[in-house]
ROLO-54290 format. One record per residue: x, y, z of N, C-alpha, C, O in turn. Coordinates in steps of 0.2 Angstrom, whole numbers, padded with zeros to 4 digits, always signed. Each point is the difference from the previous one (the first is absolute). Layout:
BEGIN
XYZXYZXYZXYZ
...
This chain:
BEGIN
+0666+0257-0362-0001-0008-0001-0004-0002+0005+0002+0001+0006
-0008-0004-0007-0005-0002+0005+0003-0006+0004+0005-0004-0003
-0007+0002+0009+0002-0005+0004+0000-0007-0003+0005-0004+0000
-0011+0003-0004+0000-0007-0003+0004-0001-0006+0000-0005-0003
+0003+0010+0001+0004+0000-0006+0008+0001+0001+0003+0000-0005
-0001+0001+0011+0006+0002+0002+0006-0006-0002+0005+0002-0001
-0008-0008+0000+0005-0005-0002+0001-0002-0007+0004-0004-0002
-0008+0008-0002+0000-0001-0007+0005+0004-0003+0002+0006+0001
+0002-0009-0006+0005+0003-0004-0003+0003-0006-0004-0004-0004
+0005+0010+0003-0003+0003-0006+0005+0000-0006+0005+0002+0000
-0007-0006-0005+0004-0001-0006-0002+0005-0005-0006+0003+0000
+0011-0001-0005-0002+0005-0005-0006-0002-0004-0001-0006-0002
-0003+0010+0000-0006-0001-0004+0002+0001-0008-0001+0005-0003
+0004-0010+0001+0003+0000-0007-0004-0006-0004+0001-0005+0002
-0004+0007-0007-0003-0005-0004+0004+0000-0007-0002+0003-0005
+0006-0008+0005+0005+0000-0006-0003-0004-0006-0004-0005+0001
+0005+0008-0007-0002-0004-0006+0003-0006-0001-0003-0005-0002
+0009+0004+0005+0003-0007-0001-0003-0005+0003+0001-0006-0001
-0006+0007+0006-0003-0005+0004-0005-0003-0005-0003-0005+0002
+0001+0007-0008-0005-0003-0004+0002-0007-0002-0004-0004+0000
+0011+0003+0000+0002-0007-0002-0002-0005+0006-0001-0006-0001
+0001+0009+0007-0001-0005+0006-0008+0000+0001-0002-0006+0002
-0001+0011-0003-0007+0000+0001-0005-0003-0005-0006-0002+0002
+0009+0001-0008-0004-0002-0006-0004-0007+0002+0003-0004+0003
-0009+0004-0005-0004-0006+0001-0005-0001-0006-0003+0004-0002
+0004-0010-0001-0004-0001-0006-0007-0001+0002-0002-0005+0003
-0002+0009-0006-0008+0000+0001-0003+0001-0006+0000+0005-0003
-0003-0011+0000-0004+0001-0006+0004+0003-0006-0003+0004-0004
+0009-0006+0003+0004+0002-0005+0003+0007+0001+0003+0002-0005
-0003+0001+0011+0003+0006+0001+0003+0000+0007+0000-0005+0003
+0004+0010-0002+0004+0000+0007-0004+0005+0004-0003+0005-0001
+0003-0007+0008-0003+0004+0005+0006+0005+0002+0005-0002+0003
-0006+0008-0005+0005+0005+0002-0001+0003+0006-0005+0000+0003
+0010+0004+0000+0000+0003+0006-0007+0005+0001-0001+0003-0005
-0002-0004+0010-0006+0004+0001-0007-0003-0003-0005+0002+0002
+0006-0008-0006-0006-0003-0002-0003-0005+0006+0004-0001+0004
-0010-0001-0005-0003-0005+0004-0004-0004-0004-0004+0003-0004
+0003-0009+0005-0004-0005-0004-0004-0004+0005+0004-0004+0004
-0010+0003-0004-0004-0004+0004+0001-0007-0003+0001-0002-0006
+0000-0003+0011+0002-0007-0001-0005-0003-0005-0006+0000+0000
+0010-0003-0005-0004-0004-0005+0002-0007-0001-0003-0004-0003
+0008+0002+0007+0003-0007-0001+0002-0002+0007+0000+0004+0005
+0002-0011-0004+0002-0002+0007+0007+0002+0002+0005-0001-0004
-0005+0005+0009+0006+0002+0003-0001-0001+0008-0005+0001+0003
+0011-0004+0000+0000-0001+0007-0002-0007+0001-0001-0004-0004
+0002+0002+0011-0002-0007+0002+0004-0001+0007+0002+0005+0003
-0003-0011-0001+0003-0002+0006+0008+0002+0001+0003-0001-0005
-0001+0003+0011+0007+0000+0001+0001-0001+0007-0004+0000+0005
+0011-0002-0003+0002-0002+0006+0007+0003+0001+0005-0002-0003
-0005+0008+0007+0006+0004+0001+0001+0001+0007-0003-0003+0004
+0008+0008-0003+0002+0002+0007+0000+0007+0001+0002+0004-0005
-0006-0001+0010+0000+0007+0000+0006+0003+0004+0004-0004+0002
-0004+0011-0002+0006+0003+0002+0001-0001+0008+0005+0003+0003
-0009-0006+0000+0001-0002+0007+0002-0007+0001+0001-0002+0006
+0000-0001-0012+0002-0007+0001-0005-0006+0000+0001-0005+0001
-0008+0008-0001-0005-0005+0000-0002-0003-0006-0001+0004-0005
-0001-0010+0004-0002-0003-0006-0007+0003-0001-0005+0000+0004
+0003+0002-0011-0006+0002-0001-0002-0003-0007+0004-0002-0004
-0011+0002+0003-0002-0002-0007-0006+0005-0002-0001+0004+0004
-0001-0005-0010-0005+0005-0003-0006+0000+0004-0004+0004+0001
+0002-0010+0002-0006-0001+0004+0000+0005+0007-0005+0002+0002
+0011+0000+0000+0001+0004+0006-0003+0007-0002-0001+0004+0005
+0000-0002-0011-0002+0007-0002-0007+0000-0003-0002+0005-0002
-0002-0011+0003-0007+0000-0002-0004+0005+0004+0002+0001+0006
-0007+0002-0009-0004+0005+0003+0003+0007-0001-0004+0005+0002
+0010-0004-0005+0002+0007-0001+0003-0001-0007+0002-0005-0003
-0002+0011+0000+0003+0001-0007+0008+0000+0001+0002+0004+0004
+0001-0008-0008+0007+0000+0000+0003+0005-0006-0003+0000-0006
+0007+0004+0008+0004+0005-0005+0007-0003-0001+0004+0001+0005
-0003-0005-0010+0006-0003-0001+0005+0003-0004-0001+0002-0006
+0008-0001+0008+0005+0002-0004+0006-0005+0000+0001-0002+0006
+0002+0001-0011+0006-0004+0000+0006+0004-0001+0001+0004-0005
+0004-0005+0010+0006+0004-0001+0006-0003+0004-0001-0006+0002
+0006+0010+0000+0005-0002+0004+0004+0005+0004+0000+0006-0003
+0003-0007+0008+0003+0005+0004+0006+0004-0002+0001+0005+0002
+0002-0009-0007+0006+0004-0003-0001+0003-0006+0004+0003-0004
-0011-0002+0002-0002+0003-0006+0002+0008+0000-0001+0003+0005
+0005-0001-0010+0002+0007+0001-0005+0006-0001+0002+0005+0003
-0007-0007-0006-0004+0006-0002-0008-0001+0000-0004+0002+0004
+0002-0007-0009-0007-0001-0001-0004-0002+0006-0006+0002+0001
+0009-0007+0003-0003-0003+0005-0002+0005+0006-0005+0001+0002
+0010+0003+0000-0001+0005+0005-0005+0005-0002-0004+0003+0004
+0005-0001-0011-0005+0005-0002-0007-0002+0000-0005+0003+0002
+0004-0010-0004-0007-0003-0001-0003+0000+0007-0005+0001+0001
+0009-0004+0004-0002-0001+0007-0001+0007+0003-0005+0001+0005
+0008+0004-0006-0001+0007+0002-0007+0002-0002-0004+0004+0003
+0003-0005-0010-0006+0002-0003-0006-0004+0004-0005+0003+0002
+0006-0009-0001-0005-0004+0004-0001+0003+0007-0006+0001+0002
+0011+0001+0001+0000+0003+0007-0005+0006+0000-0004+0001+0004
+0006+0003-0009-0004+0007+0000-0007-0001-0002-0005+0003+0002
+0004-0008-0007-0007-0001-0002-0004-0003+0006-0006+0002+0001
+0009-0007+0003-0004-0003+0005-0002+0006+0006-0005+0000+0003
+0010+0005-0003-0001+0005+0005-0006+0005-0002-0003+0003+0004
+0001-0004-0011-0005+0005-0002-0007-0004+0000-0005+0004-0001
+0005-0010+0003-0006-0004+0000-0004+0002+0006+0003+0001+0005
-0010-0001-0005-0004+0000+0006+0001-0006+0004+0001-0005-0003
-0001+0006+0010+0001-0006+0004-0004-0006-0002+0002-0006+0001
-0008+0007-0003-0005-0006-0001+0003-0004-0006-0002-0006+0000
+0005+0009-0005+0003-0003-0006+0007-0003+0002+0001-0006-0001
+0003+0010+0005+0006-0002+0002+0000-0007+0004+0004-0004-0001
-0009+0004+0005-0001-0006+0004-0001-0006-0003+0000-0006+0002
-0002+0006-0009-0002-0006-0004+0006-0002-0004+0000-0005-0003
+0006+0008+0004+0006-0002-0005+0006-0002+0005+0001+0003+0005
+0002-0008-0008+0007-0002+0003+0005+0000-0006+0000-0003-0005
+0004+0008+0006+0006+0001-0005+0005-0005+0001+0003-0001+0006
-0001-0002-0011+0006-0005+0000+0005+0001-0005-0001+0002-0006
+0008-0003+0008+0005+0000-0005+0003-0007+0001+0002-0002+0005
-0002-0001-0011+0003-0007-0001+0007+0000-0003+0001+0003-0005
+0004-0005+0008+0007+0000-0002+0001-0004-0006-0002-0006+0000
+0005+0008-0005+0003-0004-0006+0007-0001+0001+0003-0002-0005
+0000+0003+0011+0007-0001+0001+0001-0004+0007+0003+0003+0004
-0006-0009-0004+0000-0003+0006+0007-0002+0003+0001-0001+0006
+0004+0001-0010+0007-0002+0002+0003+0006+0005+0003-0002+0004
-0005+0008-0005+0002+0005+0004-0005+0003+0005+0001+0002+0005
-0008-0003-0007-0005+0003+0004-0003-0005+0005-0005-0003+0000
+0009+0003+0006-0002-0004+0006-0006+0004+0003-0001+0006-0001
-0002-0009+0006-0006+0003+0003+0003+0006+0004-0003+0005+0000
+0009-0005+0003+0003+0006+0003+0001+0005-0004-0001+0006+0001
+0004-0007-0007+0001+0005-0005-0007+0003-0003+0000+0006+0000
-0005-0010-0001-0006+0003-0002-0003+0004+0006-0004+0005-0002
+0005-0007+0008-0003+0004+0006+0003+0007+0000-0004+0005+0001
+0010-0004-0002+0004+0006-0001-0003+0004-0006-0001+0006+0001
+0000-0009-0006-0002+0003-0006-0007+0003+0000-0002+0006-0001
-0003-0010+0003-0007+0002+0001-0001+0005+0005-0005+0004-0001
+0010-0003+0006-0001+0005+0005+0001+0007-0003-0002+0005+0003
+0005-0004-0009+0001+0006-0004-0007+0003-0003+0000+0005-0002
-0005-0010+0002-0006+0002-0004-0006+0000+0005+0000+0002+0006
-0006-0004-0009-0006+0000+0004+0000-0005+0006+0002-0006-0001
-0005+0008+0007+0001-0005+0005-0005-0006-0001+0001-0005+0004
-0005+0005-0009-0004-0006-0001+0003-0005-0005-0002-0005-0001
+0008+0008-0002+0003-0004-0005+0003-0007+0003+0003+0001+0005
-0004-0006-0008+0002-0007+0002+0005-0002-0006-0001-0001-0005
+0007-0001+0008+0005-0003-0005+0000-0007+0000+0000-0003+0006
+0000+0000-0012+0000-0008+0000+0006-0002-0004+0002+0003-0005
+0001-0009+0007+0006-0003-0003-0001-0007+0000-0005-0003+0003
+0010-0001-0005-0001-0007+0001+0006-0004-0004+0005+0004-0002
-0005-0010+0002+0006-0003-0004-0002+0001-0008-0005+0002-0002
+0010-0004-0002+0000+0002-0007-0006-0003-0003-0003+0003-0005
+0002-0009+0007-0006-0004-0004-0007+0003+0002-0004+0001-0004
+0004+0001+0010-0007+0004+0002-0001+0006-0003-0005+0002-0002
+0011+0002+0001-0001+0006-0003-0001-0001-0008-0004+0004-0003
+0007-0009+0000-0001-0001-0007-0008-0002-0001-0003+0002-0005
+0000-0006+0010-0007-0002-0001-0004+0006+0000-0005+0001-0004
+0006+0004+0009-0005+0005+0001+0001+0005-0006-0005+0003-0002
+0011-0002+0000+0002+0005-0006-0004-0003-0006-0003+0004-0004
+0004-0011+0003-0004-0003-0006-0007+0001+0001-0004+0001-0005
+0001-0002+0011-0007+0001+0001-0003+0007-0002-0005+0001-0003
+0009+0004+0004-0002+0007-0001+0003+0002-0007-0001+0006-0002
+0004-0010-0002+0002+0001-0006+0006+0006+0000-0001+0004-0004
+0005-0005+0009+0005+0005+0001+0007-0002-0003+0002-0006+0001
+0001+0010-0005+0007-0001-0002+0005+0002+0005+0000+0005+0002
+0005-0009-0001+0006+0002+0004+0006-0004-0002+0000-0006-0001
+0005+0010+0000+0006-0003-0003+0006+0003+0003+0001+0006+0000
+0004-0010+0003+0006+0003+0003+0004+0003-0005+0001-0003-0006
+0002+0008+0007+0005+0004-0005+0007+0001+0003+0001+0005+0004
+0003-0010-0006+0007+0001+0003+0002-0006+0005-0005-0003+0002
+0011+0002-0001+0003-0006+0004+0003+0003+0006+0001-0005+0005
+0001+0011-0004+0003+0002+0006-0005+0001+0006-0006-0001-0001
+0009+0003+0007-0005+0001+0006-0005+0006-0001-0004+0000+0004
+0006+0004-0009-0004+0006+0000-0005+0000-0006-0002+0005-0003
+0000-0011+0001-0004-0001-0006-0007+0003+0001-0002+0001+0006
-0001+0000-0011-0007+0003+0000-0005-0005-0003+0002-0005-0003
-0008+0006+0004-0005-0005-0002-0005+0004-0005-0004+0005+0003
+0003-0006-0009-0005+0003-0005-0006-0004+0002-0001-0006+0000
-0004+0010+0001-0007-0003+0002-0006+0004-0002+0001+0006-0001
-0006-0009+0000-0007+0004-0001-0001+0004+0006+0001-0002+0006
-0003+0008-0008-0002+0005+0006-0007+0003-0001-0001+0005-0003
-0003-0009+0005-0007+0001+0000-0003-0001+0007+0003-0004+0004
-0009+0007-0003-0004-0001+0006-0006-0005-0001-0003+0002-0005
+0002-0007+0009-0005-0004-0002-0005+0000+0006+0001-0001+0006
-0007+0003-0008-0006+0001+0005-0004-0007+0000-0003-0001-0005
+0003-0002+0011-0004-0006+0001-0006+0001+0004+0001+0004+0005
-0006-0007-0006-0006+0001+0004+0000-0004+0007+0005-0003+0001
-0010+0003+0003-0001-0003+0006+0001-0007+0000+0002-0004+0005
-0003+0001-0011+0000-0008-0001+0007-0002-0003+0001-0006-0002
+0003+0011+0001+0006-0001-0004+0000+0000-0007+0005-0002-0003
-0011+0004+0000+0000+0000-0007+0003+0007-0003-0001+0005+0003
+0003-0006-0009+0004+0006-0003-0006+0005-0002-0004-0001-0004
+0005+0007+0006-0005+0006-0001+0003+0004-0005-0004+0002-0005
+0010+0000+0005+0003+0005-0005+0008+0000+0001+0002-0002+0005
+0001+0004-0010+0007+0002+0000+0001+0007-0001-0003+0002-0005
+0007+0001+0008+0001+0007+0000+0007+0002-0002+0005-0003+0003
-0004+0008-0007+0007+0003-0001+0003+0002+0007-0003+0004+0003
+0009-0005-0002+0003+0001+0007+0003+0007+0000+0002+0003+0006
-0003+0001-0011+0002+0007+0000-0006+0005-0001+0001+0006-0002
-0007-0008+0003-0005+0004+0001+0001+0005+0005+0003-0002+0005
-0005+0009-0006+0001+0004+0006-0004-0002+0006-0005-0003-0001
+0007+0004+0007-0003-0002+0006-0007+0001+0000-0004-0004+0002
+0002+0010-0004-0008+0002+0001-0004-0004-0005-0005-0002+0001
+0008+0000-0007-0003-0004-0005-0001-0007+0002-0005-0003-0001
+0011+0001+0004+0000-0007+0002-0005-0001+0006-0004-0005+0000
+0004+0010+0005-0005-0001+0005-0007+0000-0003-0005-0004+0003
+0003+0008-0008-0007+0001-0002-0001-0007-0004-0006-0002+0001
+0010-0001-0004-0001-0006-0004-0001-0006+0005-0005-0004+0000
+0009+0004+0006-0001-0005+0005-0007+0001+0003-0004-0005+0001
+0002+0011+0001-0006+0002+0003-0006-0003-0004-0005-0003+0002
+0005+0005-0009-0005-0001-0004-0001-0008-0001-0005-0002+0000
+0011-0001-0002-0001-0008-0001-0002-0003+0006-0004-0005+0000
+0006+0007+0006-0001-0004+0006-0008+0001+0002-0003-0005+0002
+0001+0011-0002-0007+0002+0001-0005-0004-0005-0005-0002+0002
+0007+0002-0008-0004-0003-0005+0000-0008+0001-0006-0003-0001
+0011+0000+0003+0000-0007+0001-0003-0002+0007-0004-0005+0000
+0004+0009+0005-0003-0001+0006-0007+0002+0001-0003-0001+0005
+0001+0005-0010-0007+0003+0000-0001+0006+0004-0005+0001+0003
+0011+0003-0002-0001+0006+0003+0003+0000+0007+0000+0005+0004
């Protein structure tokens, strides 16, 4: 394990069929299945005001000038979130530096009741060093989830409840406009190539 990766936790690379129910996204009368990608055709995204994993308030404006790669998940997620973020980690490691430097990867919590900045800091430390964890109060999280057309619903009443949620990657351009949504279980090399192609096409090479 190389020095820059020593803090990352390696999760099992399992792509479960059961995740279809979580990953489904209605697009033009069909569902976006794992491995698919669709270039944006409608309004997705918008302003947000959250707190990063260092406890600092941030807004969408703080990321202007770089492409945001946005994932919605939560730190108690048993499988799909760590698998998706591990895929993102490996894909980012495959990108040439000139492309990687144009991307800010973000994970936005859909479980603000448990995902404090401290908890998010511990969690993102398992993945890519560029990954930024964002959380906030329930109202702020609802607003950003609605803006990105993300479904999230608590499942259970006990302390170990889960959250059923959309599991897609949203690629936003330098101005915060939606560029593409990507299946979160694309193989890392395929995800890296899609990111490289989309970003270079939007930026003009």
